[in-house]
C-alpha distance (Angstrom), angle and dihedral (degrees) to the residues before:
residue distance angle dihedral
M1 . . .
E2 3.77 . .
Y3 3.85 119.7 .
N4 3.85 134.3 174.6
N5 3.77 112.4 -121.1
Q6 3.80 88.3 -124.8
D7 3.76 95.1 52.9
I8 3.78 113.5 120.4
Y9 3.87 120.8 -142.7
A10 3.88 131.5 175.7
V11 3.72 134.2 -167.5
H12 3.76 103.5 -91.4
P13 3.94 108.2 -94.2
E14 3.81 89.4 -130.9
V15 3.88 90.0 57.8
I16 3.83 124.3 88.6
L17 3.78 119.1 -156.8
R18 3.77 116.2 -160.5
N19 3.81 132.5 174.4
D20 3.76 102.5 -128.4
G21 3.67 95.5 -174.4
K22 3.93 94.7 -114.5
Y23 3.79 95.8 50.7
I24 3.72 140.6 -27.4
A25 3.91 117.1 -71.6
A26 3.68 118.0 -148.2
G27 3.78 113.9 -165.2
F28 3.80 137.5 -173.8
P29 3.75 109.5 -162.2
D30 3.69 114.5 -161.7
P31 3.90 131.7 176.8
I32 3.90 92.9 -79.7
T33 3.78 108.1 26.3
V34 3.85 147.6 -16.2
V35 3.83 122.4 -96.7
T36 3.86 110.0 -153.9
S37 3.74 140.2 -169.5
R38 3.83 130.4 -169.4
L39 3.90 115.3 -130.5
A40 3.69 132.6 -172.7
P41 3.82 116.8 -104.9
I42 3.69 93.8 -109.6
E43 3.76 88.5 55.7
G44 3.76 91.1 56.1
V45 3.83 92.7 45.6
V46 3.84 92.6 52.5
L47 3.81 98.3 38.2
S48 3.85 89.8 52.7
M49 3.67 90.0 62.3
F50 3.81 91.1 62.7
N51 3.84 95.4 89.7
G52 3.76 101.6 152.7
E53 3.78 92.0 -101.2
R54 3.76 104.4 66.7
T55 3.83 123.3 79.2
C56 3.80 122.1 -132.0
E57 3.80 88.2 -106.5
E58 3.86 91.4 55.3
I59 3.77 87.9 49.5
V60 3.80 89.7 54.2
D61 3.74 91.8 49.5
L62 3.85 91.4 48.7
S63 3.80 92.9 47.3
S64 3.86 95.0 50.8
A65 3.71 93.4 87.9
M66 3.88 89.3 65.9
V67 3.86 93.2 61.1
A68 3.79 115.7 104.7
E69 3.80 116.2 -95.2
S70 3.84 88.8 -123.6
S71 3.81 90.1 65.3
K72 3.76 114.1 122.2
D73 3.76 93.0 -158.2
P74 3.72 111.0 24.6
M75 3.82 96.5 178.0
K76 3.77 92.8 51.2
D77 3.81 93.5 47.3
T78 3.88 89.1 45.1
E79 3.82 90.0 52.8
K80 3.68 89.9 48.2
L81 3.79 93.3 51.7
V82 3.86 93.3 48.0
R83 3.83 90.6 46.8
K84 3.74 90.7 52.8
L85 3.75 94.7 50.0
M86 3.75 90.6 46.1
E87 3.94 90.3 51.0
R88 3.87 87.3 53.5
H89 3.90 97.5 44.5
V90 3.81 106.7 38.7
E91 3.98 87.3 72.8
P92 3.70 124.2 53.9
L93 3.86 115.0 -89.3
L94 3.94 115.9 -124.8
N95 3.80 104.8 -55.7
M96 3.77 99.4 -7.0
P97 3.87 113.0 124.1
R98 3.75 97.6 -135.3
P99 3.81 139.3 14.6
V100 3.85 119.1 -88.8
L101 3.86 88.9 -129.0
A102 3.71 122.2 60.1
K103 3.79 128.6 -175.4
K104 3.82 105.7 -119.0
A105 3.89 93.3 -137.9
Q106 3.79 87.6 61.1
L107 3.81 97.3 52.0
S108 3.84 120.8 99.8
P109 3.92 117.2 -119.9
G110 3.84 87.5 -105.5
E111 3.75 90.8 54.6
L112 3.79 93.4 46.8
N113 3.79 88.7 56.0
R114 3.80 89.3 55.9
I115 3.82 100.3 50.4
K116 3.81 105.0 129.8
P117 3.84 122.5 -134.1
Y118 3.84 110.7 -126.2
E119 3.83 128.7 -168.3
P120 3.88 111.5 -140.9
T121 3.78 95.6 -147.7
D122 3.81 88.4 59.4
Y123 3.87 86.9 72.0
I124 3.71 99.5 57.0
V125 3.77 113.5 120.0
A126 3.79 123.2 -166.1
P127 3.87 109.2 -111.9
D128 3.83 91.2 -127.2
K129 3.84 89.6 53.7
Y130 3.82 97.9 49.4
R131 3.85 109.1 112.1
P132 3.88 108.5 172.2
K133 3.75 93.1 169.8
D134 3.87 97.0 51.5
F135 3.70 103.9 93.2
K136 3.80 97.7 -174.6
L137 3.81 109.4 99.4
S138 3.84 116.1 -131.5
Y139 3.82 88.6 -123.0
P140 3.75 127.5 16.4
A141 3.83 117.7 -89.4
G142 3.82 89.8 -151.6
I143 3.76 140.6 12.1
L144 3.96 126.0 -152.6
W145 3.77 108.9 -158.5
L146 3.72 117.2 -161.7
L147 3.74 95.5 -150.7
T148 3.77 100.8 -173.6
N149 3.92 140.1 -1.5
E150 3.72 90.8 -144.0
C151 3.72 121.8 108.0
Q152 3.83 137.7 177.4
V153 3.89 93.7 -136.0
N154 3.78 136.0 36.6
C155 3.84 106.8 -134.9
Q156 3.80 115.9 -157.4
Y157 3.77 92.0 -138.0
C158 3.89 100.1 41.4
Y159 3.76 110.8 149.8
M160 3.81 95.6 -160.8
H161 3.70 126.0 100.8
K162 3.79 96.6 -143.9
P163 3.68 105.7 173.7
K164 3.79 116.1 -169.6
M165 3.77 114.4 -89.0
T166 3.70 129.7 -167.0
K167 3.88 122.9 -135.2
K168 3.85 87.9 -108.9
E169 3.83 93.1 52.5
M170 3.89 91.1 54.5
L171 3.74 121.1 91.4
P172 3.78 108.5 -98.3
W173 3.78 113.8 -111.1
E174 3.74 91.6 -125.4
R175 3.85 89.6 61.3
L176 3.82 93.7 46.8
R177 3.81 87.8 51.2
E178 3.84 91.2 55.9
L179 3.75 89.2 49.2
L180 3.74 92.4 53.5
Y181 3.81 90.8 57.1
E182 3.79 90.2 47.4
A183 3.74 91.3 53.1
N184 3.77 92.3 49.6
D185 3.73 91.7 49.6
N186 3.72 91.2 52.1
G187 3.79 98.1 51.8
L188 3.85 101.1 -99.6
M189 3.84 107.4 178.0
G190 3.65 100.7 -160.8
F191 3.95 139.1 17.8
Y192 3.77 116.3 -166.7
V193 3.78 133.6 -177.2
S194 3.74 134.2 -150.6
G195 3.83 139.4 144.4
G196 3.07 147.5 131.9
D197 3.74 87.6 -39.3
I198 3.74 113.8 -34.9
L199 3.77 90.4 -148.0
C200 3.75 86.0 72.2
Y201 3.85 91.0 59.7
P202 3.78 107.4 105.2
H203 3.81 95.8 -148.1
L204 3.79 97.5 45.8
F205 3.81 96.6 121.8
D206 3.90 90.4 43.6
L207 3.78 84.2 54.8
L208 3.85 94.5 50.4
E209 3.77 92.5 48.2
V210 3.80 89.8 56.9
M211 3.75 92.5 45.8
D212 3.89 87.4 50.5
E213 3.71 90.6 51.8
L214 3.84 94.2 48.4
D215 3.81 90.7 45.4
F216 3.75 93.2 -125.8
H217 3.79 116.9 -177.7
P218 3.77 109.0 -84.7
I219 3.87 113.6 -100.3
S220 3.86 143.1 -151.6
I221 3.73 115.2 -116.9
A222 3.89 112.7 -151.5
T223 3.73 116.5 -158.7
K224 3.80 147.5 157.6
G225 3.83 91.8 -165.1
Y226 3.78 128.9 109.6
I227 3.87 114.6 -95.5
S228 3.83 110.4 -160.5
P229 3.84 119.4 -155.2
E230 3.83 88.9 -100.1
T231 3.88 92.5 52.5
A232 3.78 91.9 47.1
E233 3.70 90.3 53.1
R234 3.79 93.3 50.0
L235 3.84 90.7 49.9
A236 3.76 92.4 48.0
C237 4.00 88.3 56.8
H238 3.79 91.2 65.7
K239 3.74 120.3 84.0
S240 3.75 91.5 -158.5
V241 3.85 89.8 68.9
C242 3.73 112.9 74.7
Q243 3.88 102.1 156.3
I244 3.71 142.5 24.3
Q245 3.79 114.8 -154.3
F246 3.86 114.7 -160.8
S247 3.77 113.7 -154.9
I248 3.79 104.9 -145.6
D249 3.78 126.2 148.7
S250 3.80 103.6 -162.7
T251 3.81 140.5 3.6
V252 3.78 88.4 -137.1
P253 3.85 100.2 98.5
D254 3.72 97.2 -146.9
I255 3.70 94.3 52.2
A256 3.93 97.0 43.4
D257 3.79 89.4 45.7
F258 3.84 90.5 49.6
L259 3.79 96.1 51.3
T260 3.82 93.0 47.6
Q261 3.81 91.2 39.5
S262 3.83 86.8 -136.2
P263 3.79 117.8 119.4
G264 3.91 113.5 -135.2
F265 3.80 89.8 18.6
C266 3.86 94.0 127.8
Q267 3.68 93.7 50.8
R268 3.77 94.5 46.7
T269 3.72 92.8 49.3
M270 3.94 93.1 49.4
E271 3.87 85.8 52.8
S272 3.81 91.3 47.7
I273 3.72 90.5 53.0
R274 3.76 93.5 53.3
N275 3.75 92.7 44.4
S276 3.78 91.0 53.5
Q277 3.72 93.7 46.6
K278 3.88 91.6 49.3
A279 3.78 91.8 49.6
G280 3.75 90.3 57.6
I281 3.93 100.2 -112.8
K282 3.89 100.9 175.1
K283 3.84 94.6 -123.1
V284 3.65 132.3 12.8
S285 3.79 117.1 -169.7
A286 3.77 143.5 162.6
K287 3.74 141.5 -139.6
A288 3.89 132.5 -164.9
V289 3.77 135.8 -166.9
I290 3.73 110.3 -139.1
T291 3.83 117.8 -136.5
P292 3.76 136.5 152.1
Y293 3.76 90.1 -91.9
N294 3.88 95.8 60.9
I295 3.81 104.4 19.2
A296 3.84 94.2 101.5
T297 3.83 90.4 53.2
I298 3.87 95.2 52.9
P299 3.88 96.3 94.8
K300 3.92 89.5 51.3
Y301 3.80 90.3 42.4
Y302 3.83 91.4 55.9
R303 3.78 94.3 45.4
D304 3.87 93.2 46.8
L305 3.76 93.8 51.8
K306 3.95 91.6 45.5
A307 3.79 85.5 52.3
M308 3.81 88.7 56.2
G309 3.80 91.3 54.4
L310 3.85 100.4 -104.0
E311 3.84 109.9 152.0
E312 3.83 98.3 -171.1
I313 3.86 119.1 51.0
L314 3.88 114.6 169.6
M315 3.78 126.6 -167.2
A316 3.77 134.5 -172.8
T317 3.79 131.7 -179.6
Y318 3.69 117.7 -122.2
C319 3.78 115.6 -94.3
K320 3.80 135.1 -179.4
S321 3.84 114.9 -58.7
G322 3.74 127.4 -156.9
Y323 3.72 100.0 -140.2
H324 3.78 113.6 19.8
H325 3.89 102.1 27.9
D326 3.65 122.1 159.6
D327 3.85 124.1 176.9
R328 3.75 88.8 -149.8
L329 3.89 87.1 71.1
F330 3.83 93.1 61.7
N331 3.80 113.9 102.7
H332 3.70 117.1 -127.2
P333 3.85 115.6 -110.7
E334 3.82 90.7 -116.0
D335 3.82 88.7 56.1
Y336 3.78 89.9 68.3
T337 3.75 93.3 57.6
W338 3.84 90.0 56.5
L339 3.81 91.5 41.3
D340 3.93 89.8 52.8
K341 3.79 90.1 52.4
Q342 3.78 92.6 50.3
F343 3.72 91.8 49.4
D344 3.80 90.7 53.1
K345 3.80 88.2 56.2
L346 3.82 91.8 48.9
R347 3.87 89.3 49.9
Q348 3.86 88.1 54.8
E349 3.77 91.2 47.3
F350 3.93 93.0 45.1
P351 3.76 104.9 28.8
N352 3.78 94.5 169.1
D353 3.75 94.8 55.7
S354 3.74 129.0 90.3
I355 3.78 99.9 -130.2
Q356 3.88 115.4 -176.8
Y357 3.63 142.0 121.2
Q358 3.92 130.3 -125.0
N359 3.77 126.1 -122.2
G360 3.83 96.1 25.5
A361 3.79 130.9 -148.9
P362 3.89 117.8 -22.1
Q363 3.75 120.0 -101.8
V364 3.80 105.1 -116.2
E365 3.76 100.9 171.8
P366 3.77 126.2 53.2
L367 3.81 116.2 -100.3
S368 3.71 121.5 -120.8
Q369 3.81 115.6 -98.7
E370 3.87 89.6 -115.6
V371 3.80 92.0 55.0
R372 3.88 92.2 45.2
E373 3.74 92.7 52.6
K374 3.84 93.3 46.0
R375 3.78 92.3 49.9
W376 3.78 90.0 46.7
K377 3.92 91.6 53.9
Q378 3.64 91.3 46.3
R379 3.86 97.6 48.4
A380 3.63 118.7 129.5
R381 3.79 119.3 -99.5
C382 3.88 112.2 -101.9
T383 3.87 111.4 -115.9
A384 3.83 95.3 -158.1
G385 3.78 107.4 118.3
R386 3.78 90.7 -4.6
D387 3.78 99.7 71.6
M388 3.73 107.6 -11.2
M389 3.81 137.2 52.3
T390 3.79 121.7 -160.9
V391 3.75 120.2 -157.9
C392 3.92 128.7 -167.9
A393 3.74 124.2 -136.1
N394 3.91 87.7 -100.6
G395 3.75 91.6 56.4
K396 3.76 94.4 -105.3
V397 3.83 116.0 139.3
V398 3.86 120.6 -129.5
A399 3.75 133.3 174.5
C400 3.82 96.7 -105.2
E401 3.78 142.2 -22.6
Q402 3.89 94.7 -85.8
M403 3.78 93.1 56.6
P404 3.89 120.9 113.1
E405 3.84 112.9 -102.8
R406 3.74 97.8 -128.2
Y407 3.80 137.4 122.5
E408 3.72 98.9 -101.3
D409 3.77 93.2 53.9
Y410 3.85 98.0 47.6
I411 3.72 111.0 110.8
G412 3.76 102.5 179.1
D413 3.78 143.0 -0.9
L414 3.65 123.2 -134.4
R415 3.78 94.1 -168.6
T416 3.85 87.9 75.4
Q417 3.85 103.0 14.8
S418 3.70 133.9 64.3
I419 3.87 117.1 -124.6
A420 3.80 88.9 -103.5
E421 3.78 94.0 50.1
A422 3.78 92.8 51.0
W423 3.79 93.6 41.3
N424 3.84 92.0 52.8
G425 3.86 96.9 32.0
K426 3.82 130.8 125.0
E427 3.88 91.9 -114.5
M428 3.86 94.3 59.8
D429 3.84 92.3 41.9
E430 3.74 95.8 51.0
Y431 3.81 93.1 42.3
L432 3.81 98.2 47.1
F433 3.76 111.5 16.1
H434 3.76 115.5 20.0
P435 3.89 106.7 20.4
P436 3.71 118.3 174.7
R437 3.89 107.4 -97.7
E438 3.84 91.1 -139.1
K439 3.86 89.5 68.1
F440 3.78 88.7 68.5
A441 3.81 93.8 53.7
G442 3.75 109.5 146.5
T443 3.88 94.7 25.8
P444 3.81 130.3 93.2
C445 3.82 87.3 -106.3
F446 3.73 94.1 68.1
D447 3.77 97.4 74.4
C448 3.71 100.2 18.6
D449 3.78 116.0 134.5
E450 3.79 93.0 -143.8
F451 3.81 93.9 52.4
D452 3.87 99.1 116.5
D453 3.78 94.7 42.5
C454 3.80 92.5 46.7
Q455 3.79 93.9 50.0
S456 3.78 105.8 35.1
V457 3.87 106.7 30.0
I458 3.91 109.0 33.2
G459 3.68 98.4 7.7
Q460 3.86 129.4 -157.8
C461 3.75 132.8 -110.3
V462 3.72 101.8 -92.7
R463 3.85 88.6 -177.3
N464 3.73 90.5 64.0
S465 3.81 89.3 50.2
C466 3.72 89.1 54.1
I467 3.84 95.0 47.7
F468 3.71 97.6 45.5
F469 3.87 103.1 33.4
G470 3.80 102.3 19.7
T471 3.77 93.3 -119.8
R472 3.77 142.1 72.5
W473 3.73 88.4 -136.3
A474 3.70 96.9 77.0
P475 3.89 136.6 76.9
V476 3.82 118.4 -86.2
P477 3.89 114.9 -106.1
N478 3.94 93.9 -109.3
C479 3.83 92.4 53.3
P480 3.86 104.6 125.7
K481 3.79 91.7 -139.9
L482 3.80 89.6 68.6
P483 3.77 122.1 84.3
A484 3.83 112.3 -83.2
E485 3.80 109.4 -106.7
P486 3.72 134.7 154.1
Y487 3.89 110.2 -89.6
V488 3.78 89.7 -132.0
R489 3.78 112.1 43.7
E490 3.78 103.4 177.4
F491 3.82 137.5 40.1
């Protein structure tokens, strides 16, 4: 990468740099999660100097003190170091949405106002504490809080466990409030909420007030509940709310109402969308789950919502659920051929839109062993307990939002523990990273020579183990040491 010595860069205002004790964590909070990357301490120190005021030449001068005393040409070696770091960070790292460094001249006025001041000495890590291969952050980057198990509808395809919970069983609001301040004091990058339906949470607006006060990153609220004009205006007043996502599967009332098992749902949702738009919510979007019941209405669905002014319309095909699964909700393989053709037509009609559906077509034939092993080795690293913490309405900690809410799957309790205690506690460690091998007796995991690396380094999707085998103490369905079977068995 070529740069002029007088060029001015800044750490992108949407990036958060945090000294995690073991390395430097760089996080991009967005409205639904935090994407993180681990950086070497020297990267944190040098990057923190890019404050939108210093030139590249000044950064080189400041960095020269870090070059080894044995260097024959400190300035040349320093310039080489800075250049290497810039080459690495002016492009997005891995799955990060943006680069860490941004050229000041390319930032908008609003972004310029949000450039954060960083102190280079805050990013020094003691050599004996540096742990580049330990992917578990010392404190979570983000927390997803399932505020309530209550919901205004009863979707046939719901993937949440949602056991009934009394008011006494729910974590008191006062305790949640304390934990929000603890999280803020410890450098939490993103706080997110879900349910059930969070519109059923009695302290929602108290929560949003605290999030506003602590300047948490703005979030997206997903709902199937009714939003009145008054509620929409209240939501629009909070800077911590940047988006409302309405989950609606069809704009044909009978079909939408049938899938949610809630008469009048479609009409209420259409009114809620208009109320939110009128109130000035920054972004109003929608998402559909595609099943055999609504697949034929998807083209109409997309066009209808575009006509209402929605810019983002997400869609996902139904996949196996752990708690409310019904084979009748699977789409037939031939449906995907038809769906792909319809999406091609929509892309021609709306050339500026990114029109696609999540999950993709089902696997109907077993994969070859070679392909299975290759996919297994290339699987994404699980973020549960490494980057993200998920908390149930009762304050119990679980691996992710699709986990069962039961005693054997709780890995912390924020009624009695701080976030830091639960995050670094024995329960989470033995559940996610260093599980006793004997718990896997009778499975391929028990005597697998990759057991430690599989569990503690990359991790496996414990959610899928629970969904397919009823327990965390089992392999995941895509493990190549299991028999090769189609992922979807019935249509």
